[in-house]
C-alpha positions as CSV (number, residue, x, y, z in Angstrom):
1,M,-82.2,-35.8,-24.0
2,R,-81.8,-38.4,-26.7
3,R,-80.5,-35.7,-29.0
4,F,-77.9,-34.8,-26.4
5,F,-76.5,-38.3,-26.2
6,L,-76.4,-38.6,-30.0
7,V,-74.3,-35.4,-30.2
8,L,-71.9,-36.8,-27.6
9,L,-71.6,-40.1,-29.5
10,L,-70.9,-38.3,-32.7
11,A,-68.2,-36.2,-31.1
12,A,-66.5,-39.3,-29.7
13,V,-66.5,-41.0,-33.0
14,I,-65.0,-38.0,-34.8
15,G,-62.3,-37.6,-32.1
16,G,-61.3,-41.3,-32.2
17,G,-61.0,-41.2,-35.9
18,G,-58.8,-38.1,-35.8
19,Y,-56.5,-39.7,-33.2
20,Y,-56.2,-42.9,-35.3
21,W,-55.3,-40.9,-38.4
22,Y,-52.6,-38.9,-36.5
23,A,-51.0,-42.0,-35.0
24,T,-50.9,-43.8,-38.3
25,H,-49.5,-40.8,-40.2
26,N,-46.6,-40.2,-37.7
27,A,-45.8,-43.9,-37.7
28,G,-45.5,-43.9,-41.4
29,A,-43.2,-40.8,-41.3
30,D,-40.9,-42.5,-38.7
31,G,-40.8,-45.7,-40.7
32,K,-39.8,-43.8,-43.8
33,T,-37.0,-42.1,-41.9
34,A,-35.8,-45.4,-40.6
35,A,-36.0,-46.9,-44.1
36,D,-33.7,-44.1,-45.4
37,G,-31.0,-45.0,-42.8
38,Q,-31.5,-41.9,-40.6
39,K,-32.1,-42.0,-36.8
40,P,-35.2,-40.2,-35.7
41,Q,-34.4,-37.4,-33.2
42,S,-36.6,-35.8,-30.6
43,K,-36.9,-32.0,-30.5
44,A,-36.0,-31.9,-26.8
45,A,-32.6,-33.6,-27.6
46,A,-31.2,-30.5,-29.4
47,P,-30.2,-27.4,-27.5
48,A,-32.6,-24.5,-27.7
49,G,-31.5,-22.1,-30.4
50,A,-29.1,-24.6,-31.9
51,G,-29.9,-23.4,-35.4
52,R,-29.2,-19.8,-34.6
53,T,-26.0,-17.9,-34.1
54,V,-25.3,-16.1,-30.8
55,P,-24.0,-12.6,-30.9
56,V,-20.9,-12.2,-28.7
57,V,-17.8,-10.1,-28.2
58,T,-14.5,-12.0,-28.4
59,Q,-10.9,-11.2,-27.6
60,T,-7.6,-12.7,-28.6
61,V,-5.3,-14.2,-25.9
62,A,-2.3,-11.9,-25.7
63,V,1.2,-12.1,-24.4
64,Q,2.4,-8.9,-22.6
65,A,4.3,-7.6,-19.6
66,V,2.3,-7.7,-16.4
67,P,3.6,-6.5,-13.1
68,E,3.1,-8.5,-9.9
69,Q,1.9,-6.1,-7.3
70,I,0.5,-5.9,-3.7
71,V,-2.2,-3.3,-3.3
72,T,-3.1,-2.0,0.2
73,I,-3.8,1.1,2.2
74,G,-0.9,2.9,3.9
75,S,-0.3,5.9,6.1
76,V,2.2,8.7,5.6
77,Q,4.6,9.1,8.5
78,P,7.5,11.6,8.9
79,I,11.0,10.1,9.3
80,A,11.5,12.6,12.2
81,A,9.2,14.7,14.3
82,I,11.1,16.7,17.0
83,A,9.4,18.3,20.0
84,I,11.3,21.6,20.7
85,K,11.5,22.2,24.5
86,A,13.3,24.8,26.6
87,R,16.4,23.5,28.4
88,V,16.7,26.4,30.9
89,D,14.2,28.3,33.1
90,S,13.5,31.6,31.5
91,A,10.9,33.7,29.6
92,V,10.3,33.8,25.9
93,E,11.8,37.0,24.5
94,T,11.1,36.6,20.7
95,V,9.4,34.0,18.4
96,N,11.2,34.2,15.0
97,F,8.9,32.2,12.8
98,T,5.2,31.8,12.1
99,E,3.1,28.7,12.6
100,G,3.3,26.3,9.6
101,Q,6.5,27.9,8.3
102,E,9.2,25.7,6.8
103,V,12.6,26.3,8.4
104,K,16.2,25.2,7.7
105,T,18.7,23.7,10.0
106,G,20.2,26.3,12.3
107,D,17.4,28.8,11.9
108,T,16.6,30.6,15.2
109,L,13.1,29.7,16.4
110,F,13.0,31.3,19.9
111,T,15.2,33.6,22.0
112,L,14.8,33.5,25.8
113,D,15.7,36.1,28.4
114,S,19.4,35.7,29.0
115,R,20.2,38.4,31.6
116,S,20.4,36.0,34.6
117,L,22.6,33.6,32.7
118,D,24.9,36.5,31.6
119,A,25.3,37.4,35.2
120,Q,26.2,33.9,36.2
121,L,28.8,33.8,33.4
122,R,30.4,37.0,34.6
123,Q,30.5,35.7,38.2
124,A,32.2,32.5,37.1
125,Q,34.8,34.6,35.2
126,A,35.4,36.8,38.2
127,N,35.9,33.7,40.4
128,L,38.5,32.4,37.9
129,E,40.5,35.6,38.1
130,R,40.5,35.6,41.9
131,D,41.6,32.0,42.2
132,R,44.3,32.5,39.6
133,A,45.7,35.3,41.6
134,N,45.7,33.1,44.8
135,L,47.4,30.4,42.8
136,E,50.2,32.6,41.7
137,K,50.8,33.7,45.3
138,A,50.8,30.1,46.5
139,K,53.3,29.1,43.8
140,G,55.6,31.9,44.9
141,D,55.3,30.7,48.5
142,V,56.3,27.2,47.5
143,K,59.3,28.5,45.7
144,R,60.5,30.6,48.7
145,Y,59.8,27.8,51.2
146,A,61.9,25.4,49.1
147,E,65.0,27.5,49.6
148,L,64.3,28.0,53.3
149,V,63.7,24.3,54.0
150,R,67.1,23.4,52.6
151,T,68.8,25.7,55.2
152,S,66.4,24.4,57.9
153,A,65.1,28.0,58.3
154,I,61.5,26.6,58.4
155,S,60.1,23.2,59.2
156,R,59.3,20.6,56.6
157,T,55.7,20.8,57.7
158,T,55.3,24.4,56.8
159,Y,56.8,23.7,53.3
160,D,54.4,20.8,52.8
161,A,51.4,23.0,53.8
162,A,52.4,25.6,51.2
163,V,52.7,22.9,48.5
164,A,49.2,21.6,49.4
165,T,47.7,25.0,49.2
166,A,49.1,25.6,45.7
167,D,47.8,22.3,44.5
168,A,44.3,23.0,45.9
169,L,44.2,26.4,44.2
170,E,45.1,24.7,40.9
171,G,42.1,22.5,41.3
172,T,40.0,25.5,42.1
173,V,41.1,27.2,38.9
174,K,40.1,24.1,36.9
175,A,36.7,24.1,38.6
176,D,36.3,27.8,37.7
177,L,37.0,27.0,34.1
178,A,34.4,24.3,34.0
179,A,31.9,26.6,35.6
180,I,32.5,29.1,32.9
181,E,31.9,26.5,30.2
182,A,28.7,25.4,31.9
183,A,27.5,29.0,32.1
184,K,28.3,29.5,28.4
185,V,26.4,26.3,27.5
186,S,23.4,27.4,29.6
187,L,23.6,30.8,27.9
188,S,23.5,29.2,24.5
189,F,20.2,27.5,25.4
190,T,18.5,30.9,25.4
191,R,18.8,30.8,21.6
192,I,16.7,27.8,20.4
193,T,17.5,26.8,16.8
194,A,16.1,24.3,14.3
195,P,17.9,20.9,14.5
196,M,16.8,19.9,11.0
197,D,14.9,21.1,8.0
198,G,11.2,20.8,8.6
199,R,7.8,22.4,9.0
200,T,6.7,24.0,12.3
201,G,3.4,23.2,13.9
202,T,1.4,25.1,16.4
203,V,3.4,27.5,18.7
204,A,2.6,26.8,22.3
205,A,4.7,29.6,23.8
206,K,4.2,33.2,22.9
207,V,6.4,36.2,23.8
208,G,6.6,36.7,27.5
209,T,5.6,33.1,28.4
210,M,7.6,31.6,31.3
211,V,9.2,28.3,30.2
212,R,11.0,25.7,32.3
213,A,13.3,22.8,31.5
214,A,10.9,20.5,33.3
215,D,7.9,21.4,31.1
216,T,6.3,18.4,29.4
217,N,4.6,20.3,26.6
218,P,6.9,21.4,23.8
219,L,7.2,24.9,22.6
220,V,6.6,23.7,19.0
221,T,6.9,20.5,17.0
222,L,9.2,20.4,14.0
223,T,8.2,17.8,11.4
224,Q,10.4,16.6,8.5
225,L,8.7,16.5,5.2
226,R,11.5,15.7,2.8
227,P,12.0,12.7,2.5
228,I,9.0,11.0,4.1
229,N,7.9,7.5,4.8
230,V,4.7,5.6,3.9
231,S,4.1,2.6,6.2
232,F,1.7,-0.3,5.4
233,N,1.1,-3.8,6.5
234,V,1.1,-6.9,4.2
235,P,0.1,-10.5,4.9
236,E,2.9,-12.7,6.1
237,K,2.4,-15.0,3.1
238,H,4.0,-12.3,0.9
239,L,7.1,-12.1,3.0
240,P,9.1,-14.7,1.1
241,A,8.3,-13.0,-2.3
242,I,9.2,-9.6,-0.9
243,R,12.6,-10.8,0.5
244,A,13.4,-12.6,-2.8
245,A,12.6,-9.5,-4.8
246,M,14.6,-7.3,-2.5
247,A,17.6,-9.6,-3.1
248,S,17.4,-8.8,-6.8
249,G,17.3,-5.0,-6.3
250,S,15.2,-2.1,-4.9
251,L,11.5,-2.4,-5.1
252,S,9.2,0.4,-6.3
253,V,6.4,1.7,-4.1
254,T,3.6,3.9,-5.5
255,A,1.4,6.0,-3.3
256,T,-1.9,7.5,-4.7
257,I,-3.7,10.2,-2.7
258,A,-7.4,9.7,-2.3
259,G,-9.2,12.5,-4.0
260,G,-6.0,13.7,-5.6
261,H,-7.1,13.4,-9.2
262,G,-5.0,10.3,-9.7
263,E,-1.7,12.0,-8.7
264,K,1.0,9.4,-7.7
265,A,4.2,9.6,-5.8
266,E,7.0,7.2,-6.5
267,G,9.4,5.8,-3.9
268,K,11.4,2.8,-2.9
269,L,10.9,0.1,-0.3
270,S,13.2,1.0,2.6
271,F,12.2,-1.1,5.6
272,V,10.8,-4.6,6.5
273,D,10.0,-5.2,10.1
274,S,12.0,-7.7,12.0
275,Q,9.0,-9.8,13.1
276,V,5.4,-10.6,12.1
277,D,2.6,-9.3,14.2
278,Q,1.0,-12.5,15.6
279,Q,-2.3,-10.8,16.3
280,T,-3.0,-9.8,12.7
281,G,-0.7,-12.1,10.7
282,T,0.8,-9.1,8.9
283,I,4.2,-7.5,8.7
284,L,5.0,-3.8,8.7
285,V,7.0,-2.4,5.7
286,K,7.9,1.1,4.8
287,G,8.6,3.0,1.6
288,E,10.7,6.1,1.4
289,F,9.6,9.0,-0.9
290,P,11.6,12.1,-1.9
291,N,8.4,14.2,-1.6
292,A,10.1,17.2,-3.2
293,D,6.7,18.7,-3.9
294,T,5.4,17.8,-0.4
295,R,2.5,16.0,-2.0
296,L,2.5,13.5,0.8
297,W,1.5,14.9,4.2
298,P,2.1,13.3,7.6
299,G,-0.9,11.3,8.9
300,Q,-2.4,11.0,5.4
301,F,-3.9,7.7,4.2
302,V,-2.9,6.7,0.7
303,D,-3.5,3.8,-1.7
304,T,-0.2,1.9,-1.8
305,V,1.1,-0.4,-4.5
306,L,4.3,-2.4,-4.0
307,T,5.7,-3.8,-7.3
308,L,7.5,-7.1,-6.7
309,R,8.4,-7.9,-10.4
310,V,7.3,-7.5,-14.0
311,E,6.5,-10.7,-15.8
312,Q,7.5,-9.9,-19.4
313,N,5.7,-12.8,-21.3
314,A,2.5,-13.3,-19.4
315,L,-0.4,-15.0,-21.1
316,T,-3.4,-12.7,-20.5
317,I,-7.1,-12.4,-21.1
318,A,-9.8,-10.0,-19.9
319,D,-11.2,-10.8,-16.4
320,L,-14.7,-10.8,-18.0
321,A,-13.8,-13.8,-20.1
322,V,-13.2,-16.0,-17.0
323,Q,-16.4,-17.8,-15.8
324,T,-16.8,-19.9,-12.7
325,G,-18.5,-23.3,-12.6
326,Q,-18.9,-26.2,-10.3
327,K,-15.5,-27.6,-11.4
328,G,-13.6,-24.4,-11.3
329,R,-12.9,-21.6,-13.8
330,F,-13.4,-21.9,-17.5
331,V,-13.7,-19.8,-20.7
332,Y,-15.5,-20.2,-24.0
333,V,-12.9,-20.6,-26.7
334,V,-13.9,-19.9,-30.3
335,K,-12.9,-22.6,-32.8
336,A,-12.1,-22.2,-36.5
337,D,-15.7,-23.0,-37.5
338,E,-17.0,-20.1,-35.3
339,T,-18.4,-22.5,-32.7
340,V,-17.4,-22.4,-29.1
341,E,-16.0,-25.0,-26.7
342,V,-15.7,-24.9,-22.9
343,R,-12.0,-24.8,-21.8
344,P,-10.9,-25.2,-18.1
345,V,-8.2,-22.6,-17.2
346,T,-5.9,-21.9,-14.3
347,V,-5.7,-18.2,-13.4
348,E,-2.5,-17.4,-11.6
349,R,-3.3,-13.8,-10.6
350,S,-5.2,-10.7,-11.8
351,H,-4.0,-7.2,-12.5
352,G,-5.9,-4.2,-13.7
353,G,-8.7,-6.0,-15.5
354,L,-6.4,-8.7,-16.8
355,S,-6.2,-12.3,-15.8
356,V,-2.8,-14.0,-16.1
357,V,-3.4,-17.6,-17.3
358,A,-1.1,-20.3,-16.1
359,S,-2.6,-23.1,-18.2
360,G,-5.5,-23.9,-20.5
361,L,-4.9,-21.4,-23.3
362,K,-2.5,-20.5,-26.0
363,A,-1.5,-17.2,-27.4
364,G,-3.6,-16.1,-30.4
365,E,-6.7,-18.1,-29.4
366,R,-10.1,-16.3,-29.3
367,V,-12.2,-16.3,-26.1
368,V,-15.6,-14.8,-25.5
369,V,-15.7,-11.8,-23.1
370,D,-19.4,-10.9,-23.5
371,G,-22.5,-12.8,-24.3
372,Q,-21.7,-16.0,-22.4
373,S,-25.2,-16.3,-21.0
374,R,-26.6,-17.8,-24.2
375,L,-23.7,-20.1,-25.0
376,F,-23.3,-23.8,-24.8
377,P,-20.7,-26.2,-26.1
378,G,-20.9,-26.3,-29.9
379,A,-23.0,-23.1,-30.2
380,K,-22.3,-21.1,-33.3
381,I,-21.4,-17.4,-32.6
382,T,-21.2,-14.2,-34.6
383,E,-19.3,-11.0,-33.6
384,K,-21.4,-8.2,-32.3
385,A,-21.6,-5.0,-34.2
386,G,-18.8,-2.7,-33.2
387,G,-15.9,-5.1,-33.6
388,K,-13.6,-6.8,-31.2
389,P,-12.5,-4.8,-28.1
390,A,-8.9,-3.9,-27.7
391,A,-6.9,-5.9,-25.2
392,P,-7.0,-4.1,-21.9
393,T,-3.8,-2.9,-20.3
394,G,-2.9,-3.3,-16.7
395,S,-3.3,-0.2,-14.6
396,P,-1.2,0.7,-11.5
397,G,-4.2,0.4,-9.4
398,G,-4.7,-3.3,-10.2
399,G,-2.8,-6.3,-8.9
400,E,-3.3,-8.5,-5.9
401,T,-4.7,-6.9,-2.8
402,A,-2.8,-7.1,0.5
403,E,-5.6,-9.3,1.8
404,G,-4.7,-11.9,-0.8
405,G,-7.8,-11.4,-3.0
406,R,-7.9,-10.5,-6.6
407,Q,-8.0,-6.8,-7.6
408,Q,-11.1,-6.5,-9.8
409,G,-11.7,-4.1,-12.6
410,S,-14.4,-1.4,-12.6
411,A,-17.7,-1.8,-10.9
412,T,-19.3,-2.0,-14.4
413,Q,-17.0,-4.9,-15.3
414,D,-17.9,-6.7,-12.0
415,A,-21.6,-6.3,-12.7
416,A,-21.2,-7.6,-16.2
417,R,-19.1,-10.6,-15.0
418,S,-21.8,-11.5,-12.5
419,T,-24.6,-11.1,-15.0
420,A,-22.8,-13.2,-17.6
421,T,-22.0,-15.9,-15.1
422,N,-25.5,-16.2,-13.7
423,G,-27.0,-16.1,-17.2
424,A,-24.6,-18.8,-18.4
425,A,-25.6,-21.1,-15.5
426,S,-29.3,-20.5,-16.0
427,G,-29.2,-20.9,-19.8
428,Q,-27.2,-24.1,-19.7
429,S,-29.5,-25.6,-17.1
430,A,-32.5,-24.9,-19.2
431,E,-30.9,-26.7,-22.1
432,G,-29.9,-29.7,-20.0
433,K,-26.2,-28.8,-19.9
434,S,-25.2,-27.2,-16.6
435,T,-22.1,-25.0,-16.3
436,G,-20.4,-27.4,-14.0
437,G,-21.0,-30.3,-16.3
438,A,-19.6,-28.4,-19.2
439,T,-16.3,-27.9,-17.5
């Protein structure tokens, strides 16, 4: 037992002596540093990795033409879709087209049984001949009675009756002429022709079908394909910009078919509705497309891009360069000594992977587009192997969405942006410099 306490006492003496030596040694080193005129620094005061370079990818701020666009979803609508119906009661005699056939104006679509209408026309013509003969007789009676009434051979009443009969027969002849015209018109309805160029739909009446003028279902529907409209809704906040752009000239509308291998149709804005829909806060607009190749089909949904203007000298950077902190958006700008500084920026809009910068940057400056998660103000950087990426160009699918948000780049870019932003926030917090504080 005594030996155990001796061992403990010895260990305590050795430990106390070691601590005393360590304290006096560090005090001497600090005193020497102070004597040399240098301020002692704590290791925790310097950012982690301050002595190492951070590999990043940078890009130069560029000036280029960037369009201002509204991107939304539209639907293809025909300018005209006519329901072809019978205008007389008859039976279908012939169908002169096939379902889905494109026809021209004046092409015969149906012929109806015209025998009863032919008979009515012949009867009206016969009535006209009879009444004309009676009219000629009545006119002769009036001429004879005029000589007799001067000699008082007949009474004035008899003469007046003859004149009235002749006048009545003249009216009858005119009615017969009108009946003939009506019969001819009815007879022409037995030949149903195409009122415009278009494509036929499903045929509802086959040969032998009885059709009536009062039928509600059409015989066939004729749809115009060239030209064709694409209608879409845009938020009311875009209405002043659309009207201002229309005052300067026609606006271009591009329609892209989903699953169409990127094929696009070009048209012009042709219609802006007269009022805003108060339920949705949007306004209906339409674009007219020549559709010579019938690429656009009625009822089809398409991705629609309305171009308002093209800003020729826009200051642009990649979307991936823009970070978001507690005080707003910022970028890491590379200085001449290959260190970075945090620069607040104002992004006006985004288009096809490009951010149009309104303030905060100048053309020719370098910004970091990849590797921000390890950066902090004053960090020294080096370019990653592979060189600097080429400046991205705006694609027609970019631009501002009709809902007012920013049109992002690819899903890969979005994921990279999120990772870089989260990494930058966590990295700077660990070093005592939060992202919001940096901006």
